[in-house]
N, C-alpha and C positions, 0 to 999 in steps of 0.2 A: 717707701722701702721695698714693698712687695714688687713693684714694677722693676726696681733695680735688680732684685734677686732673680726675677723671671728673665730679665735680659742676660744676667750672668749664666743661667742655665742654658739659654739659647747659644751663647758664645761657646760654652763648654761643649755642648753637643755638636755644634757645627765644626769646631776644631778637631774633635776626636772622631768624627764620622760615625757616631752612634745614632740609634733611631729614637730613643726616648731617654730623657732625664727626669727624675722625680725627686722632689724634696719632701721629707717626712718630718713629722713633729710628734713628740710624746703627748699622750693624753693627759688630762688634768690629774689623773691618778698616778701618772708616771710609769705605768706598767705595760704600755703598748705604743705602737707607732701608727699614725695614719697619714696618707698622702695629702699635702696641702697645695703643692704647685707641680705642674707637669708641663714639660716641653716635649713635643714630638716633631720629627722631621716632616711628617705628613700635615702638620698644622692642627691636628686634632689633640686637644688638651685633656682627653680622657685618660685617667690613670690606667696603665696596663695591669698593675696589681692594685686592686681596689681596696685592699686592706680590710681590717687592721692587719699589720704585718705578722703579729704573733699568732693570729688565727690562720692567715694564708700560708705562711712559711715558718712554722714554729721552730724547726731545727736551725734554719739560717738565722732566725731572730736570736736564738739562744747563743749561737756561736758569735754573732755580732756583739752581744753583750760581754761574752767572756774572752773572746780571742781578737776582737777588733775587725778590721776590714775583711770582707769575703770576696774572693775572686773566682768566678765560675767561667772558665773558657768555653765549656760546652755542657749541655745538659747531662751528658754521660757521667760527669763528675758529681751529680746530685745522687746521693745514696737513698734518700727517702723517696719511694715511688709516688707518694701523694704530692710531695713538693715538685717532683719532676713533672707530674701530670698537670699541676696547677700552672707551671711556667710554660709547658708545651701548649696548653689550651690558650694561653695569652700570646702564642707565637714567639716567645722569647727563645733566642738561640744561645746567648751568653749574657752574663750579668755581673756587675760590680756593685757591691753594697758597702758603704763606708759610714762609720758612726760619726755623729756630730756631738761633741762633748762640751759641756760648760762646767768648769770647776771639777773635772773628772767624772761628771755624771752624764749619762746618756740622755740627751735632750732632743735628738732628731737623727735623721739618716739621709744620705745621698745615694740614690741608685741610678745606674746607667745600664741600658740594655740594648742589644742588637737584635733585630728581628729578621733581617735579610740573610745573614750569614753569621757563623760563630766568629768570635774574636778573641785572640790571646791578649791578655792584659800584661804587656811587657813592663820591665822595671821602671823605665823612664815615665811611661804613662801613669804608673802607680804613684810615682813621686808627685807628678803634676796633680793627680786627683787628691792626694793627701793634703797638698797645699790648698786646693780648692775647697776641700771639706773643712779645713781650719778656718778659712775666710767665711764660709757659709755658717759655721758654728757661731762666729761673732755676729753675723747679720741676723741669724735666727734669734740669738739671745737679745739683740737690740730690738728686734721686732716684738718679742714677747714682753720686754720691759716697757716698750712704748705703748703697747695695748693695755698693759696694766696701769700705766700712768695716764692713760687717756690721750695718747698721741705724742708726737715729737715735733719740735720746732723745725721750720724750713732750714734754718742754719745747721742744725744737727744732721738733718737728712742730707744736705749738700756735703757735709764734711765726711759722712760715712760712705756715700755712694762710690766715690772714686776708688776706695780701697778694694771694694768688691770687683769693680770693673777692671782695674789694673791687674789684679791677681788672677783673673780668669781669661786673660788674653792668651794668644798662642804660645808665646815664649814667656814663662814666668820669671820676673825679675823682682828681687826684693826692693820695695820702693817705699819704705817707711821714712827714710831720710829726705830732707829737702833737696840735697844734692842729687840723689837718684831720681826724684820726681821731676826735677828740672831737666835732666837728660832725657827722661821718658817723654816729656812734653815736646822736646826737640825731635825725638824719634817719631812721635805721632804726627808732627808737622811735615816732616820730609818723606815719610814712608810712602804715601800715596803718589808721590811725584817720581819722575824718572831721574832726578838729579843725582849726580855723583856725590858721595859722602866720604869725608876723611875723618876717621876716628883716631884721636891721639890720647895718650895717657901713659902712665907708668906700666912697667911689666907686671902682668898678673892681675890687672884691674877688671878683666872680663870683656875686652873689646869685641871678641868674637861673639859673645852672648848678645851684645847690643846690635852687632851686625845682623845676627839671626833675627832679632826682634824687628829690625827694619824690613828685612825680607818677608817675615811672617805677617806684617801689617800692610804689605804692599799688594798691588794687583797681580804680582808675579808669584804669590805664595804657593800656587799649585805647581810651579815649575821648580827645578832644583836650585839650591845655592851651592855653587862650586867653590871650594876653598883652595887657595894656593899660598903656601908659606914661602915667600921669596927668599928667605934666609936659609931655608933647608935644601934648596935645589942648587947643585953645582952651576957655576956661571956658564959653563960650556953647554949645559942642557936646558937652561931657563927658557930660551926662545922656542925650542921644540916643545917644551911643556906648555907654554902659553899659546903658541900659534899653530902647533902641529908640524908634522914633517911628511914628506913623500918617501916612498921606498927608494933607498940608494942616495938619500940626501947627504949622507956622510958615512964613513966607514962604520959598519956595525948597524946601520939603519936598514934592517932586513924586511921591514914592513911599514905600511902607512900608519901614522899615528894621528888621531884627532886631538887638537889642542884644547886647553881649558876654555878658551873663548868660545869655541864651537860647542863644547859640551854644555856651556852655560847659556847658550842662545835661548831666548825666551824667558830666562830666569835672571839670577844675580851671580856676579863673579866677585868673590871676596879675596882681595889681595892683602894678605897679612904680611907684616914686616916689610912694607913697601920701601922703607928707607934703606934697605939692604940690597935693593935691585942694582945690578951693575950699570954703569953709565951707558955702555954700548947697547944695552937692552932697552933703555929708557926711551930712545927715539922711536922704536917700533911700537912700544906700548902707547906712546903719545898718539901715534897715528891710529892705532886700533881704537882708543877711547874717543878720539876726535871724529874719525870718519866711520867708525863701526865696520871696519873692513880689516881682514887679516889675510896674510899669505903664508901657506905652509912652507917650511924650509925645503928647498929643492923644487918648489912648485912655482907656477907663474899665474895661476888663477887667483883673482881677488874674490874672497868669500865674505859675503855680508853676514853680520851677526847682530842680533838684537839683545844687547847685554846691558844690565844695570850694574855699575861698578861701585863697590864699597872698598875703600882702602883703609889700612890701619898701620900705625907705627908708634913705637915708644921714643923715636928720635925727634929732635927739633929740626923739621925739614926747612924752615926758614934759615936756620943757621947753616944747614947743609948746602942750601942754595948759595949763600954767601961764601962758603968754603969751596964752591965749584965741584962738589961731590954729588949734587942732585940738580937736575935740569930745572931752570926757572919756569919754562913753559909747561913742563909736566906738573910742577908743583901747583901752578894756578889752575890747571885743568882738573887736578884732583881736589883742590881746596874750594870747590863750589859751595859745599855746605859742611863746614867743620863742626865736629862735636868733640868736646873734651870729656873723656870718661874720668870721673873723680876717683882718687885713691880711696882705699877702705877707711883710712883714718878720718876722712870727711863723711863717712857713711856709717857711723857707729850704731845708729838706730836700726840699721839693716842686719846687724850681726846675728841677733837671735833667729831671724827667718832664714838666713843663709846657713846657720849651724844646723837647723832642723832639716833643711833641704839636703845637706850632705849626710846627715844621720840616716835619713830615709834611703839614700843611695847605697851607703856602705853597710848599713845594718841588714838590708835585704840580701846584699851580695854575700855576706858572711853568715847569714842565717841567725842573726841575733835580734833580740827585741829590746829596744831602748825606749823607756817610758818617760825619763826625766833627765835633765842636765843639772849638775850641781850649780846652785846659784853663785857660789864663789868662782866657779869656772867662767860663767857668763860675765861676771864683774871683771875678772882678769882679762878676758878677751876684749872688753870694751876699754880697758886701760892700755892695751898693747899698741905699739907704734906701727905695726904692720908694714915692714919694708917689702914684704913679698905679696902684699895685698890679698885679694880673694883666693889666689892660688895657694898662698901660705896658710890661710884659714882652712881651706879644703884639705890640705895635707895634715894639719893638726887634728882635724876631726877624724880623718881616716885612721890615723895612728891610734887615737883614743878608742875608736870602735873596735879595732883589732885587739887592743889590750883589755877591753871591757870584760868584766866577770859577772856582771849583773845588769839589771834594768836601769840603773842610775849611772849616767855617763859623767866621768871626771876628765876634763881636758887640761893637760899640762901645757902651760904657756911659757915660752922661752923667756929667760930673764936677760937683762942687760941691753935690750934693744930700744927701750924708751929713752928719748933724748933727755939728758939731765936738765932739771929746772932749778932755777935759783929759789932757795927757801927763804921766805920772809914772813913776818907776822907771828901771832900767837898760835897755839894749837887750836883754839876755838875758831880762829879765822881760817886756818887750813881746813878744818872739818867743814865749816860753812861753805867754803869754796868748792870742796869736793862734792858735797851734797847737791849744791846748785848745779854743778856740771852734770851730774847723773840725772837730775830732774830735767835739765834741758834736753839731754839725750832722749829721754822717754816722753817728752812733751808734757812734763809736770804731772805724769800719772804715778800716783803713789802705790796703789794697790793692784793686785792681779798679776798674771803671768807676764814677765818682762817688765814689770813696774819697778819704780825706784827702790822700794823696800826689798824686793827680791834681789836686785842687783847689788844692793848694799849689804845683804845678808842680815837683815833685821826685820822685826815684826812691823807691820804698818803703823800700829799704835805707838810703838817706840819711835819710829821715824817722825810721826806727827809731833810727839813731845820734843824730840830733838830739834825739829824745825822751829817750834815755838820758842824754845830756849835760846836758839841762835839768831832769832829774828828773821827767819827765812819765810817770805810770804809769796804766794803764787801771784805772778804778774797779772794785771788786768787783761781779760780776754784770753787767758790760757787755761 
């Protein structure tokens, strides 16, 4: 477990470009924190803050306990001269300090520091770090439990490690569900290659997020991923947008314009809504993908480009080919490695993580502090049909945060969108079916945050009794 956590710190530090990541754990008395793992870009694993934290940085430690994560963009923000001197002597230029909580109790901390230059902790980075700290909280709790129990089995270790590694990658994607994990496995397989990828799926499933994940896991990750929405650009301008134009190429072309293919050279070109590309533009796109050569409108020079292409659509391109609205040769050129992004109704176990991701985003933007989500809201979210997929969920969370008047978030879920189901059997049979469905969603976990008892709005002991009365037993191996 320690090796997996150390690898997670390395991935996190490498992605964010920080100099040091430290993991802290509470003392046996529970009143202080000491560093237990350190990753440094220099390869030196010596903690920059040797701790204990309460002794080294008492004001920051107190605020960590009372106010949560602390973000220090520069040492000028540190009011206590002793703390400023402590950090300065350690060559720290900026610092992020996040609490690790188990059951609402501070059990550890994650710290990240830069030593070469100050760094502003922007909102997106803060969201990523809060997700990472949530995962590390689980890992730290597991490690503490394992040491208490005298170690863990290899099977348990193997089951826990992927969660830490997946969630500390460059592009965080909720991957608690089997459907999401299957797609991420495909992403990991194709990302290191130069192969063209075609992402398909319903509107709002997050195809662009998976495209970004492919780019971020590829050798091109240090170069840009250039996005083009083929449905948003007028047909008359699509070719100049993709391939560029020379001055005077057409009326109103008063200057030379570099096309998206050239901008993406060395990186990745993401062609969203590729099914809406006009037929007349598809021929030139085919040549550009096939030969990696473009010509600007009004020009004669062939310009070589080094581009990895990822395309996405919510349309059935095979049907479009049959209807003669999409070129067959372009379809096969794009369909080298197809990935179907699952709808949210097939990713119900991902909903709690997605909800908290959006809460972090919107709560910080609105200056609000959300500490909990009503269990009945989570249960309703996991019963919803999700015609708008992840985009619909994001909009619901944003609205709920705007309306929030306290730290407990209540999310109103629209009625009437769940497809009607035929009702059969007795009330007891219906209860048993519903409880089994919720248990399946959470991997038969009864207790804890996001467990079946919380989603069903009942005490774990009550759920245990209800399961016994209805004859519900955990399947072997679950």
